[in-house]
C-alpha positions in Angstrom: 0.0 0.1 0.1 2.5 2.4 0.5 4.2 1.7 -2.6 1.1 2.5 -4.2 0.9 5.8 -2.5 5.0 6.8 -3.3 3.4 6.1 -7.0 0.7 8.0 -6.7 2.2 10.9 -4.6 5.9 11.4 -7.0 3.7 12.4 -9.8 1.7 15.2 -7.9 4.3 16.9 -6.1 6.6 16.8 -9.1 3.4 18.9 -10.6 3.3 21.0 -7.8 7.2 21.8 -7.5 7.2 23.3 -11.4 4.0 24.7 -11.1 5.6 26.7 -7.9 9.1 27.1 -10.2 7.1 28.7 -13.1 4.7 31.1 -11.0 7.1 33.0 -9.3 5.6 36.8 -10.3 4.4 38.5 -7.7 0.6 38.9 -7.3 -1.1 41.8 -5.3 -3.6 40.5 -3.1 -6.3 43.7 -1.9 -8.9 43.4 1.8 -11.6 44.9 0.3 -12.9 47.0 3.1 -9.6 48.4 3.9 -6.6 49.6 2.0 -4.3 46.6 3.1 -2.0 45.0 0.4 -0.8 41.3 -0.1 2.6 40.5 -2.5 3.0 37.1 -2.8 4.2 34.8 -5.5 1.1 33.6 -7.9 2.1 29.9 -7.0 2.3 30.4 -3.1 -1.4 32.2 -3.3 -2.4 29.7 -5.5 -1.3 26.4 -3.7 -2.5 28.7 -0.5 -5.8 28.6 -1.7 -5.9 24.9 -2.8 -4.9 24.1 1.0 -7.6 26.0 2.2 -9.8 24.3 0.1 -8.7 21.2 0.8 -9.0 21.9 4.4 -12.6 23.0 4.1 -13.5 19.8 2.6 -11.8 17.8 5.1 -13.7 19.6 7.5 -17.1 19.6 6.2 -16.5 15.8 5.3 -15.3 15.1 9.0 -18.8 16.5 9.6 -20.9 15.0 8.0 -19.9 11.7 8.9 -20.4 13.0 13.1 -23.8 11.6 12.5 -23.3 8.5 11.1 -20.1 7.7 14.1 -23.0 8.4 16.7 -25.3 5.6 15.4 -22.5 3.6 15.4 -21.6 4.2 18.5 -25.2 3.9 19.5 -26.1 0.5 17.3 -23.2 -1.0 19.8 -24.6 0.2 23.0 -27.4 -1.9 22.2 -26.0 -4.5 21.1 -23.8 -5.0 24.4 -27.0 -4.6 26.5 -28.8 -7.5 23.9 -26.0 -9.3 24.3 -26.3 -8.9 28.5 -29.7 -10.3 28.1 -29.2 -13.0 26.3 -26.6 -14.4 28.6 -28.7 -13.6 32.0 -31.8 -15.1 30.1 -29.5 -18.0 29.3 -28.2 -18.4 32.4 -32.0 -18.4 33.6 -32.8 -21.5 31.5 -30.2 -23.5 32.1 -30.9 -25.0 35.1 -34.4 -25.9 34.0 -32.6 -27.7 30.8 -30.4 -29.9 32.3 -30.6 -33.2 32.0 -32.1 -35.0 34.2 -31.1 -39.0 35.6 -31.3 -41.2 32.3 -34.6 -43.2 32.4 -34.1 -46.5 30.3 -36.8 -46.6 27.7 -39.3 -50.1 27.7 
């Protein structure tokens, strides 16, 4: 599995490095309500925006999985309760079902 990850990661990293090296021109970014101007290399701005988008998507996915994890915890709790009830019922029924002395058949 790690070999597959390496095989997939190397081309992606190569493309990212080539992109960063070929887009070094500065770009001015202004924050609208203020007069703040930030100058960054274009590649850094694009890669930063991609990183923020990736983290935002991961957060949305994590939040959407919370409901499924909650249902799974409730189901596991219900299974534990039901298994305890089954064990208790088996313990109650065991003395009744215990084999008695063998009686020969005529």
